[in-house]
C-alpha positions in Angstrom: -1.7 -38.4 -25.3 -1.1 -42.3 -26.4 2.7 -41.6 -26.1 2.3 -40.6 -22.5 0.4 -43.7 -21.7 3.1 -45.8 -23.4 5.6 -44.4 -21.0 3.4 -45.1 -18.0 3.0 -48.7 -18.9 5.2 -50.9 -16.8 7.6 -53.3 -18.5 7.2 -56.7 -17.6 10.8 -57.2 -16.4 10.4 -54.0 -14.1 8.2 -54.1 -10.9 8.5 -50.4 -10.4 6.8 -47.4 -12.4 9.0 -45.2 -14.7 9.9 -41.6 -13.4 7.1 -40.0 -15.3 4.6 -42.3 -13.4 6.2 -41.0 -10.0 5.8 -37.4 -11.2 2.1 -37.9 -11.9 1.7 -39.7 -8.4 3.5 -36.8 -6.8 1.1 -34.3 -8.3 -1.8 -36.3 -7.3 -0.5 -36.4 -3.7 0.0 -32.7 -3.7 -3.6 -32.0 -4.9 -5.0 -34.3 -2.3 -3.1 -32.6 0.3 -4.5 -29.1 -0.7 -8.1 -30.8 -0.8 -7.6 -32.1 2.8 -6.4 -28.8 4.0 -9.5 -26.9 2.3 -11.8 -29.5 4.0 -10.4 -29.9 7.4 -8.2 -26.8 8.2 -9.9 -23.7 6.2 -13.1 -24.0 8.5 -11.1 -23.5 11.5 -10.2 -19.8 10.2 -13.8 -18.7 11.0 -12.7 -18.5 14.7 -10.2 -15.7 13.6 -12.6 -13.7 11.8 -13.0 -10.1 12.8 -15.4 -7.5 11.7 -14.2 -4.5 9.5 -14.0 -1.2 11.6 -13.2 1.9 9.5 -10.2 3.7 10.9 -11.2 6.8 13.1 -9.2 10.2 13.6 -7.6 8.6 16.6 -5.6 6.2 14.3 -4.8 8.3 11.1 -1.7 6.2 10.3 -1.5 3.7 7.4 1.1 1.2 7.8 2.1 -0.8 4.7 4.5 -3.8 4.5 5.7 -6.2 1.8 5.6 -9.9 1.9 6.7 -12.6 -0.5 4.6 -15.5 0.9 7.3 -16.5 3.3 10.3 -16.4 0.8 13.3 -14.4 2.1 13.7 -10.8 0.6 15.5 -7.8 1.6 12.3 -5.7 1.0 10.3 -7.5 3.7 11.9 -5.5 6.4 10.6 -2.3 4.7 7.8 -0.2 6.4 5.9 2.8 5.0 3.8 5.3 6.9 1.2 7.4 5.1 -0.9 9.9 6.9 -3.2 12.8 5.7 -2.2 16.1 7.1 -5.6 17.1 8.0 -5.8 14.1 10.5 -2.6 15.1 12.1 -2.4 17.1 15.4 -1.1 20.3 13.7 -2.1 23.7 15.2 -3.6 25.8 12.6 -2.7 26.9 9.0 0.9 28.2 10.0 1.7 24.6 11.3 0.2 22.9 8.1 2.5 25.3 5.9 5.7 24.5 8.0 5.0 20.9 8.1 4.7 20.9 4.1 8.1 22.6 4.0 9.7 20.3 6.4 8.5 17.2 4.8 9.8 18.4 1.5 9.4 15.6 -1.2 7.6 13.2 1.3 4.6 15.4 1.1 2.3 15.3 -1.9 -1.1 17.2 -2.6 -2.6 13.8 -3.8 -2.9 10.4 -2.2 0.2 8.3 -3.1 -0.9 5.5 -5.5 1.0 2.7 -3.7 0.2 3.5 0.1 -3.2 2.0 0.6 -5.2 5.2 0.4 -8.5 5.1 -1.4 -8.6 7.0 -4.8 -11.9 8.6 -3.6 -10.3 10.1 -0.3 -10.4 13.7 -0.2 -7.2 15.5 -0.8 -7.6 18.1 1.6 -3.9 19.6 2.6 -2.2 16.5 1.2 -0.6 13.3 2.4 2.7 12.7 3.9 4.6 9.4 3.1 7.6 8.1 5.3 9.4 5.0 4.3 12.4 3.2 6.0 14.5 0.1 5.1 17.7 0.8 6.6 17.5 -1.3 9.7 17.6 -5.2 9.8 14.4 -5.6 11.6 10.8 -4.3 10.4 10.1 -3.1 13.8 13.2 -0.9 13.9 12.3 0.6 10.5 8.5 1.3 11.6 10.0 2.9 14.9 12.2 5.2 12.9 9.4 6.2 10.4 7.0 6.8 13.4 9.7 8.9 15.3 10.4 11.0 12.3 6.8 11.6 11.8 6.6 12.9 15.6 9.5 15.1 15.0 7.9 16.8 11.9 4.7 17.4 13.9 6.6 18.8 17.0 8.7 21.1 14.8 5.7 22.1 12.7 3.8 23.1 15.9 6.8 25.1 17.2 5.6 28.8 16.7 9.0 30.2 17.0 9.3 30.5 13.1 6.5 29.7 10.8 8.3 30.2 7.5 5.2 31.9 6.1 7.2 33.8 3.5 8.5 30.6 2.0 6.5 28.9 -1.0 5.8 25.3 -0.8 8.2 23.4 -3.1 6.2 21.4 -5.7 9.1 20.5 -8.2 9.0 16.8 -7.0 5.2 16.8 -7.9 5.9 18.4 -11.4 8.8 15.9 -12.2 6.4 12.9 -11.3 3.8 14.1 -13.4 6.2 14.9 -16.3 7.5 11.3 -16.0 3.9 9.8 -16.2 3.4 11.7 -19.6 -0.2 12.1 -19.1 -0.1 15.9 -20.1 -0.7 17.3 -16.5 2.7 19.1 -16.6 1.8 21.1 -19.7 0.4 24.6 -19.0 0.7 24.5 -15.3 -2.3 22.0 -15.0 -1.1 19.8 -12.3 -3.7 17.8 -10.5 -6.5 19.9 -12.1 -8.1 17.0 -14.2 -11.8 16.5 -13.5 -12.5 13.7 -11.1 -15.4 12.0 -9.5 -15.4 14.8 -6.9 -16.2 17.4 -9.6 -19.4 15.6 -10.8 -22.5 17.8 -9.9 -24.2 15.9 -6.9 -27.6 17.4 -8.2 -27.3 15.0 -11.2 -27.2 12.0 -9.1 -30.4 10.0 -9.3 -32.6 10.4 -6.2 -33.6 7.2 -4.4 -37.4 6.6 -4.4 -38.9 7.0 -1.0 
């Protein structure tokens, strides 16, 4: 520490501070700038505060985007759409089965880990995940993913051929479980681990009246 102050001392024949002194002053100015922003600009954000409203069945889509805090990156144009099959306008069990066949590896029986779906969400008939980053604009990628989902729904609701004799392909799910190395792929135990949904509700403590 004493060596640092020796460098900060101004020699008698030089009227300006050394380079180390300018670096210290620059850090002080940067800190002071952020403190001014916190004191004067942050309170203005209260005007943009909105109450949280949980999504309804009318808005079943979850859209995920990437942001690198203003830095340019090719992945910032990528858009991902995730939706639960139970919340999509599908007509009956035959349409659900056909949708799973058409979606292929885009359909998973469990919520995707990186799609913004809560871990406690009911699995139901699974989730579909569609992503796109082929176009130069984020809006174009989102439009393509949305149109693809609409086409899947339209084809699944078409009752000309239900493909009821074809089983749902789960090879992509087994490959993912095998890659995770958690033992779910052994003995055909895929997605059968006990979870919070299996906890007996009668064991929960009752709230006193």
